C-alpha positions in Angstrom: 184.9 29.7 29.6 182.3 29.9 31.8 179.7 27.4 30.9 181.9 24.5 32.6 182.1 26.4 35.8 178.1 26.8 35.9 177.4 23.7 34.8 179.8 21.8 37.8 178.5 24.9 40.0 175.0 23.4 39.1 176.1 19.7 39.4 177.2 20.2 43.3 174.1 22.1 43.9 172.2 19.1 42.8 174.5 16.3 44.4 174.0 18.5 48.0 170.2 18.3 47.3 170.3 15.3 46.7 172.0 14.0 50.2 169.6 16.2 51.9 166.6 13.2 53.6 163.2 14.2 51.9 160.5 15.2 54.9 158.1 12.3 55.2 155.0 12.8 57.2 154.9 11.2 61.0 152.8 8.6 60.9 153.8 7.2 64.3 150.8 6.5 66.2 151.0 7.9 69.7 151.1 5.6 72.9 149.3 6.6 76.0 150.4 5.8 79.5 147.7 4.0 82.1 147.6 6.2 84.7 144.7 4.5 86.7 144.9 0.7 87.5 141.6 -1.6 88.8 139.4 1.4 87.2 136.9 1.3 84.1 137.7 3.4 81.2 135.0 4.3 78.4 135.6 4.1 75.5 133.6 5.3 72.1 133.5 3.3 68.5 131.2 4.2 65.8 131.9 1.0 63.1 133.8 -2.0 62.5 137.3 -1.8 61.9 138.8 1.4 64.0 140.8 0.7 67.0 141.0 2.6 70.4 144.9 4.7 71.0 147.7 2.4 71.8 148.1 2.0 75.6 151.2 1.5 77.7 150.9 0.1 81.0 153.8 -1.1 83.3 153.2 -4.4 85.9 155.3 -5.0 88.7 153.6 -8.6 88.9 151.2 -10.4 86.2 147.3 -8.4 85.9 145.0 -8.4 83.3 143.5 -6.7 80.7 139.6 -7.5 80.9 137.5 -6.0 78.1 134.0 -5.9 77.7 130.3 -4.8 76.5 128.3 -2.4 78.0 125.3 0.1 77.0 123.3 -2.2 74.6 124.4 -6.1 73.7 125.9 -7.8 70.7 129.0 -5.8 69.7 132.5 -7.9 70.0 136.4 -6.9 70.5 139.5 -8.0 69.5 142.5 -7.1 71.4 146.2 -6.9 70.2 149.2 -6.8 73.2 152.5 -5.7 72.2 151.8 -6.1 68.6 150.7 -9.5 68.9 147.0 -10.7 68.1 145.5 -12.2 71.7 141.8 -13.0 69.7 138.4 -12.1 70.7 136.1 -11.6 73.6 133.5 -14.0 74.1 130.5 -14.2 71.4 127.6 -12.5 72.9 124.3 -14.4 73.2 121.6 -13.5 71.5 120.8 -10.8 69.0 122.1 -7.4 69.0 120.7 -5.1 71.5 118.7 -7.8 73.2 120.0 -6.4 75.9 120.7 -3.0 77.9 122.5 -2.2 81.3 123.5 1.4 80.4 127.2 2.2 81.8 126.7 -0.4 84.5 130.0 -2.3 83.2 129.6 -4.6 86.1 126.1 -6.1 85.2 127.9 -6.6 81.3 130.0 -8.8 83.2 127.5 -11.3 84.1 125.6 -11.5 81.2 126.7 -14.1 78.7 124.9 -11.5 76.0 127.7 -8.6 76.8 131.1 -10.1 74.9 134.0 -9.6 77.5 137.8 -10.7 77.5 140.4 -11.4 80.2 144.3 -10.5 78.7 147.1 -12.1 80.5 149.3 -9.0 81.0 153.3 -9.6 82.1 155.2 -8.1 84.4 156.8 -5.1 83.0 155.7 -3.0 80.6 152.9 -3.9 78.0 150.9 -2.1 74.9 147.4 -3.0 74.1 144.9 -2.0 71.7 141.5 -2.9 71.6 139.9 -3.1 67.7 136.2 -3.4 66.9 135.2 -6.6 65.4 131.6 -6.4 65.0 128.7 -3.8 65.8 125.1 -2.8 64.6 126.6 1.1 64.4 128.6 1.5 67.1 128.0 2.7 70.6 130.4 2.3 74.4 132.8 -0.2 76.0 134.7 -0.4 78.1 138.7 -1.8 79.1 140.8 -1.8 82.8 144.0 -3.4 83.8 143.3 -4.9 86.8 146.4 -5.8 89.6 145.4 -9.2 90.0 145.7 -12.2 87.3 143.3 -12.9 84.7 140.6 -15.4 86.1 141.6 -19.3 85.3 139.6 -20.0 82.2 138.9 -23.7 83.9 136.5 -24.5 86.3 135.4 -27.9 87.5 131.5 -28.4 86.7 129.4 -30.5 89.3 126.1 -29.9 88.5 125.5 -32.8 86.5 127.6 -34.8 89.2 130.1 -37.4 88.2 130.4 -38.7 84.6 131.8 -41.9 83.2 131.6 -41.1 79.5 132.9 -37.9 77.1 129.7 -37.0 75.6 128.2 -36.9 78.8 130.9 -34.4 80.1 130.8 -32.5 76.6 126.8 -31.8 77.4 127.3 -31.0 80.8 130.2 -28.1 79.6 127.9 -27.3 76.9 125.2 -26.5 79.6 127.4 -24.1 81.5 128.6 -22.0 78.4 131.8 -23.6 78.3 133.6 -26.4 76.2 135.7 -29.7 77.7 138.8 -28.9 78.6 142.2 -29.4 76.4 145.0 -30.2 78.5 148.5 -29.4 77.0 152.1 -29.4 78.4 152.0 -25.6 78.2 148.9 -25.0 81.1 148.9 -28.8 82.0 150.6 -27.2 85.7 147.5 -23.9 85.7 144.8 -26.4 85.0 146.2 -28.6 87.8 146.1 -25.8 90.0 142.6 -25.2 89.3 141.7 -28.8 89.9 143.1 -28.4 93.3 141.2 -25.5 94.1 138.2 -26.6 93.2 136.3 -27.6 97.2 134.7 -30.6 95.0 137.3 -32.0 94.0 138.9 -34.4 97.4 142.9 -35.4 97.0 142.7 -38.9 98.8 145.7 -38.9 97.8 144.6 -38.4 94.5 141.3 -37.5 92.0 140.6 -36.8 88.7 138.5 -34.8 86.1 137.4 -35.8 82.9 139.5 -33.7 79.9 138.6 -33.5 76.1 142.0 -34.2 74.8 145.9 -33.8 75.5 148.3 -31.7 73.3 145.2 -31.6 70.4 145.3 -35.6 70.8 141.4 -37.0 71.4 143.2 -39.8 71.1 140.2 -41.4 69.2 137.6 -39.9 71.4 138.0 -41.8 74.1 137.6 -41.0 77.8 140.5 -39.4 79.1 140.9 -38.4 82.6 143.4 -35.5 84.2 144.8 -37.7 87.6 145.8 -34.9 89.7 147.3 -35.4 93.1 148.9 -32.5 96.1 151.9 -32.0 93.5 151.7 -34.0 90.5 149.3 -34.3 87.7 148.9 -36.6 84.5 146.3 -37.6 81.9 145.5 -40.9 81.3 142.2 -43.3 79.7 139.1 -43.0 82.4 139.6 -45.2 85.0 137.0 -44.1 87.2 133.7 -41.5 87.2 135.1 -37.8 87.6 133.4 -34.0 87.3 134.3 -32.6 84.2 136.6 -29.6 83.8 135.7 -27.3 81.7 137.3 -24.5 80.0 135.9 -20.9 78.5 134.8 -21.3 74.3 137.3 -20.2 71.8 135.0 -16.8 70.8 133.9 -16.6 67.5 133.1 -13.7 65.2 129.5 -12.9 65.2 127.4 -13.0 61.8 126.8 -9.6 60.2 123.3 -9.2 60.5 122.8 -9.3 56.7 124.5 -13.0 57.3 121.4 -14.4 59.2 117.7 -13.8 58.6 117.2 -13.7 62.1 120.3 -11.1 62.6 118.5 -9.3 59.8 115.1 -9.6 61.6 116.9 -8.4 65.1 119.0 -5.6 63.5 114.7 -4.2 62.3 114.0 -4.8 65.4 116.5 -2.6 67.9 115.6 0.2 69.9 116.4 3.6 69.1 119.8 3.9 71.2 123.1 5.7 70.5 124.3 2.6 72.4 126.4 4.5 74.9 128.2 5.8 71.9 130.2 10.0 72.0 127.7 11.7 69.9 128.7 15.2 69.1 127.1 17.4 71.6 126.3 15.4 74.1 
């Protein structure tokens, strides 16, 4: 009668083993705390696709994550905050590596050839990472958590004077490297604040700027203006000449060198450089 006992013992042992969870490799990505505010942090990348570490920062008030290419121009990045894609850094102007600034990231911030982006960080704790969206072989760049809010993406452009036509306003913004502004219910307070603070706007008791749309509606591409007083604002059809209100354009992903003849030629002519990339032994 030993066989039934042996079978029962084996069954119990198998059941006990099944109850023990299988060991699974820990694939959790480590999150690195940001220990320094208002200081640049260098990061190196080898090709399109890889991301930085995940970083965590706690802000007492609203701050700003600033990301900028450096060394050779032409690289571009994508930023995620709290797991949400916040979009691309700016579209760099010119061919890859057409301008070089070395590690001088502050200089890169002033040059349209270098991609950069400003991403708001809410008060409290946020996490973020940076992904390489475009490069031609890797390089180096920088990020910084700033204690001040991000600069407003809007600007009253006065170089063409006060205008009466939408097309002229669009052109004036394009010359400034910007686009005619889209005003929405969500951003209207921030936009109005930018207009009020512009030294060329005279609230007597109101002034106006030309805009492209209200809540995504261009109303058949009619001329629109945003009228602003000290406490109120409203978007209506244009009633007077006004300066255009421009905004930073939505970044486009850089086309790969293989996709354009110009890019292919630029890649072939690019100087030999590590583009700030951290190389073994350096």
